[in-house]
GUBAMAR-365265 format. One record per residue (C-alpha): x, y, z; residue in one letter; residue number from 1. Coordinates in pm, 1 decimal. Layout:
GUBAMAR-365265
+----------+----------+----------+-----+-----+
!        u !        v !        w ! res !   n !
+----------+----------+----------+-----+-----+
!        X !        Y !        Z !   a ! NUM !
...
+----------+----------+----------+-----+-----+
//
This chain:
GUBAMAR-365265
+----------+----------+----------+-----+-----+
!        u !        v !        w ! res !   n !
+----------+----------+----------+-----+-----+
!  -1624.0 !  -2767.9 !   2192.3 !   m !   1 !
!  -1516.3 !  -2442.3 !   2393.9 !   m !   2 !
!  -1356.2 !  -2478.9 !   2664.6 !   t !   3 !
!  -1234.9 !  -2170.1 !   2910.9 !   r !   4 !
!   -897.6 !  -2233.5 !   2756.2 !   r !   5 !
!   -979.6 !  -2178.5 !   2394.9 !   t !   6 !
!  -1246.2 !  -1882.1 !   2458.8 !   f !   7 !
!   -989.6 !  -1714.9 !   2643.4 !   g !   8 !
!   -717.1 !  -1749.3 !   2361.0 !   l !   9 !
!  -1000.8 !  -1634.7 !   2101.6 !   t !  10 !
!  -1078.7 !  -1346.7 !   2315.5 !   a !  11 !
!   -736.3 !  -1252.0 !   2383.9 !   l !  12 !
!   -638.8 !  -1280.2 !   1992.5 !   g !  13 !
!   -966.2 !  -1087.6 !   1892.5 !   a !  14 !
!   -805.7 !   -805.4 !   2126.2 !   a !  15 !
!   -536.9 !   -796.4 !   1971.6 !   l !  16 !
!   -626.4 !   -792.4 !   1632.5 !   g !  17 !
!   -902.2 !   -483.8 !   1723.0 !   t !  18 !
!   -576.3 !   -318.2 !   1917.0 !   t !  19 !
!   -375.7 !   -370.3 !   1592.0 !   a !  20 !
!   -627.5 !   -213.5 !   1361.0 !   l !  21 !
!   -682.0 !     70.9 !   1560.3 !   a !  22 !
!   -292.4 !    144.7 !   1581.4 !   g !  23 !
!   -335.2 !     99.6 !   1177.9 !   a !  24 !
!   -583.2 !    386.7 !   1187.1 !   k !  25 !
!   -427.3 !    586.5 !   1416.1 !   t !  26 !
!   -114.1 !    620.2 !   1194.3 !   a !  27 !
!   -346.3 !    652.4 !    885.5 !   a !  28 !
!   -452.6 !    943.9 !   1049.8 !   a !  29 !
!   -131.7 !   1099.1 !   1212.8 !   e !  30 !
!      1.0 !   1070.1 !    827.8 !   t !  31 !
!   -270.5 !   1224.0 !    687.8 !   a !  32 !
!   -246.1 !   1564.9 !    911.5 !   g !  33 !
!     89.8 !   1544.1 !    903.1 !   k !  34 !
!     95.3 !   1648.5 !    535.5 !   e !  35 !
!    -89.4 !   1814.7 !    302.4 !   t !  36 !
!   -161.4 !   1687.3 !    -67.3 !   f !  37 !
!   -271.7 !   1858.6 !   -425.8 !   k !  38 !
!   -557.7 !   1654.0 !   -442.3 !   v !  39 !
!   -806.2 !   1628.4 !   -153.9 !   n !  40 !
!  -1168.0 !   1437.3 !   -126.4 !   k !  41 !
!  -1428.1 !   1385.2 !    130.8 !   t !  42 !
!  -1436.1 !    986.8 !    242.3 !   p !  43 !
!  -1762.7 !   1042.4 !     75.0 !   e !  44 !
!  -1600.0 !   1125.1 !   -274.7 !   e !  45 !
!  -1311.0 !    886.5 !   -235.6 !   w !  46 !
!  -1607.7 !    599.0 !   -161.5 !   k !  47 !
!  -1779.1 !    718.8 !   -499.8 !   k !  48 !
!  -1466.8 !    682.4 !   -708.1 !   q !  49 !
!  -1326.5 !    355.4 !   -546.0 !   l !  50 !
!  -1404.7 !     41.4 !   -559.8 !   t !  51 !
!  -1424.8 !    -94.9 !   -134.4 !   p !  52 !
!  -1117.3 !   -290.9 !   -155.0 !   m !  53 !
!   -927.1 !     54.2 !   -324.5 !   q !  54 !
!  -1057.9 !    252.5 !    -28.8 !   y !  55 !
!   -978.2 !    -11.7 !    229.5 !   q !  56 !
!   -607.0 !    -29.3 !    105.1 !   v !  57 !
!   -552.9 !    351.3 !    -18.0 !   l !  58 !
!   -753.3 !    573.2 !    201.3 !   r !  59 !
!   -782.7 !    349.9 !    530.9 !   e !  60 !
!   -388.2 !    182.1 !    482.6 !   h !  61 !
!   -497.4 !   -193.2 !    460.1 !   g !  62 !
!   -378.5 !   -438.6 !    267.7 !   t !  63 !
!   -470.4 !   -696.8 !     -1.2 !   e !  64 !
!   -380.1 !  -1067.4 !     21.9 !   r !  65 !
!    -90.9 !  -1220.4 !   -120.2 !   a !  66 !
!    -74.4 !  -1297.5 !   -459.2 !   g !  67 !
!   -497.3 !  -1166.7 !   -517.4 !   s !  68 !
!   -362.2 !   -881.4 !   -774.7 !   s !  69 !
!   -310.2 !   -933.3 !  -1133.1 !   p !  70 !
!    -55.0 !   -642.4 !  -1134.3 !   l !  71 !
!    200.1 !   -896.3 !   -892.3 !   d !  72 !
!    268.9 !  -1122.2 !  -1232.0 !   k !  73 !
!    247.5 !   -835.8 !  -1518.6 !   t !  74 !
!    558.0 !   -724.8 !  -1678.1 !   y !  75 !
!    454.5 !   -561.8 !  -2003.7 !   s !  76 !
!    629.5 !   -228.6 !  -2071.0 !   p !  77 !
!    416.5 !     58.3 !  -1898.9 !   g !  78 !
!    355.1 !    259.0 !  -1632.3 !   t !  79 !
!    197.4 !    222.4 !  -1249.8 !   y !  80 !
!      6.8 !    508.0 !  -1200.3 !   q !  81 !
!   -222.7 !    557.7 !   -828.0 !   c !  82 !
!   -533.7 !    454.8 !   -871.6 !   a !  83 !
!   -675.6 !    750.3 !   -660.1 !   g !  84 !
!   -526.8 !   1029.3 !   -855.5 !   c !  85 !
!   -335.9 !    865.5 !  -1168.4 !   e !  86 !
!    -18.4 !    973.8 !  -1059.9 !   q !  87 !
!    275.1 !    849.4 !  -1237.8 !   a !  88 !
!    436.3 !    648.5 !   -938.5 !   l !  89 !
!    613.6 !    344.1 !  -1097.3 !   y !  90 !
!    815.9 !    191.5 !  -1404.6 !   s !  91 !
!    800.4 !   -127.1 !  -1535.3 !   s !  92 !
!   1165.3 !    -87.1 !  -1579.9 !   d !  93 !
!   1197.6 !   -112.1 !  -1208.9 !   h !  94 !
!    988.3 !   -406.8 !  -1121.2 !   k !  95 !
!   1092.9 !   -700.7 !  -1019.1 !   f !  96 !
!    956.1 !  -1075.3 !   -874.5 !   d !  97 !
!   1002.5 !  -1025.3 !   -523.0 !   s !  98 !
!    800.4 !  -1361.0 !   -476.1 !   g !  99 !
!    633.5 !  -1182.9 !   -229.3 !   t ! 100 !
!    228.1 !  -1194.2 !   -373.8 !   g ! 101 !
!    278.0 !   -853.8 !   -431.6 !   w ! 102 !
!    388.0 !   -638.0 !   -720.5 !   p ! 103 !
!    758.9 !   -453.7 !   -613.1 !   s ! 104 !
!    978.1 !   -175.7 !   -768.6 !   f ! 105 !
!   1342.4 !   -111.3 !   -640.8 !   f ! 106 !
!   1260.4 !    255.0 !   -725.0 !   q ! 107 !
!    992.2 !    469.5 !   -781.7 !   a ! 108 !
!    976.8 !    663.7 !  -1076.9 !   i ! 109 !
!   1108.8 !    963.9 !   -962.3 !   d ! 110 !
!   1225.5 !   1112.9 !   -600.8 !   d ! 111 !
!    910.4 !   1338.0 !   -580.6 !   k ! 112 !
!    610.5 !   1048.9 !   -683.1 !   a ! 113 !
!    631.8 !    881.7 !   -336.9 !   v ! 114 !
!    647.3 !   1010.7 !     -6.3 !   g ! 115 !
!    698.6 !    819.2 !    301.3 !   t ! 116 !
!    646.0 !    781.0 !    699.4 !   s ! 117 !
!    737.2 !    578.1 !    946.0 !   v ! 118 !
!    449.3 !    289.5 !   1069.9 !   d ! 119 !
!    458.1 !    150.5 !   1372.6 !   k ! 120 !
!    164.7 !    -89.6 !   1317.2 !   s ! 121 !
!    114.7 !   -472.2 !   1377.6 !   w ! 122 !
!    402.5 !   -433.1 !   1706.2 !   f ! 123 !
!    684.4 !   -338.2 !   1465.6 !   m ! 124 !
!    812.7 !    -54.9 !   1289.0 !   t ! 125 !
!    806.1 !      2.9 !    935.2 !   r ! 126 !
!    847.8 !    270.1 !    621.3 !   t ! 127 !
!    495.7 !    333.5 !    478.9 !   e ! 128 !
!    490.0 !    444.8 !    128.3 !   v ! 129 !
!    204.5 !    674.0 !    -11.8 !   h ! 130 !
!    141.3 !    862.4 !   -296.2 !   c ! 131 !
!    261.5 !   1212.3 !   -274.3 !   s ! 132 !
!      8.0 !   1415.8 !   -496.5 !   r ! 133 !
!   -326.0 !   1219.4 !   -325.0 !   c ! 134 !
!   -143.9 !   1076.5 !     43.0 !   g ! 135 !
!   -309.3 !    721.7 !    -57.8 !   g ! 136 !
!   -158.5 !    441.0 !     96.7 !   h ! 137 !
!     60.5 !    202.9 !   -161.7 !   l ! 138 !
!    242.0 !    -64.3 !     59.1 !   g ! 139 !
!    529.3 !    -26.5 !    255.8 !   h ! 140 !
!    973.7 !    -47.3 !    135.8 !   v ! 141 !
!   1208.1 !   -278.9 !    259.7 !   f ! 142 !
!   1562.4 !   -285.7 !    244.2 !   n ! 143 !
!   1572.7 !   -622.0 !    118.3 !   d ! 144 !
!   1564.5 !   -515.6 !   -282.9 !   g ! 145 !
!   1818.1 !   -574.6 !   -585.3 !   p ! 146 !
!   2064.0 !   -344.0 !   -696.0 !   r ! 147 !
!   2077.1 !    -82.0 !   -764.5 !   p ! 148 !
!   1894.0 !     53.9 !   -493.6 !   t ! 149 !
!   1888.9 !   -266.3 !   -215.6 !   g ! 150 !
!   1514.2 !   -133.3 !   -184.7 !   l ! 151 !
!   1170.4 !   -337.6 !   -215.3 !   r ! 152 !
!    919.5 !   -124.7 !   -270.7 !   h ! 153 !
!    629.1 !   -355.1 !   -159.5 !   c ! 154 !
!    312.8 !   -232.7 !   -306.7 !   i ! 155 !
!    -93.6 !   -351.9 !   -353.4 !   n ! 156 !
!   -186.1 !   -390.3 !   -666.8 !   g ! 157 !
!   -526.4 !   -270.8 !   -578.9 !   v ! 158 !
!   -362.3 !     93.3 !   -504.2 !   a ! 159 !
!   -211.8 !    102.5 !   -875.8 !   l ! 160 !
!   -385.1 !    108.0 !  -1204.6 !   k ! 161 !
!   -137.7 !    -42.7 !  -1479.2 !   f ! 162 !
!    -80.1 !    163.9 !  -1806.3 !   v ! 163 !
!     90.6 !     14.1 !  -2126.6 !   p ! 164 !
!    340.7 !    137.9 !  -2316.4 !   k ! 165 !
!    189.0 !    300.1 !  -2606.5 !   a ! 166 !
!    334.3 !     75.7 !  -2931.6 !   t ! 167 !
!    416.9 !    247.8 !  -3268.3 !   g ! 168 !
+----------+----------+----------+-----+-----+
//
């Protein structure tokens, strides 16, 4: 039974959630407006190329559910590319099990592969990480990773494409 109290709490939760989502999209728009990228497409072009979940994460700064990506537990030798533009982003040599449910790396494949920006959505300040070639949102970087960097690049698996290392 819905009481005035539960109705009020439900309405407050919905309002706060909507505000937080709007803030996330505003942050995404600000990042996109400040940088220029080599790969530029219209939203319609991205929607044709990407799955709905890839579009939500890469283009709208969404987050996939923890533990939903098979790439979280992939430890084969290879390279992780941007699912939007296929730029090499991370190496399996830098991957580790963070226990978070998302693929985690202690560094990018090189200094120019990813870019960062300040993300003030969800009532906190974080470091957002994106593909330096197409601007696709990848995830966030935290200061609780292993040596040698002490960083944890917590990346949405749906934003990545794994390319196994060639054998032979």
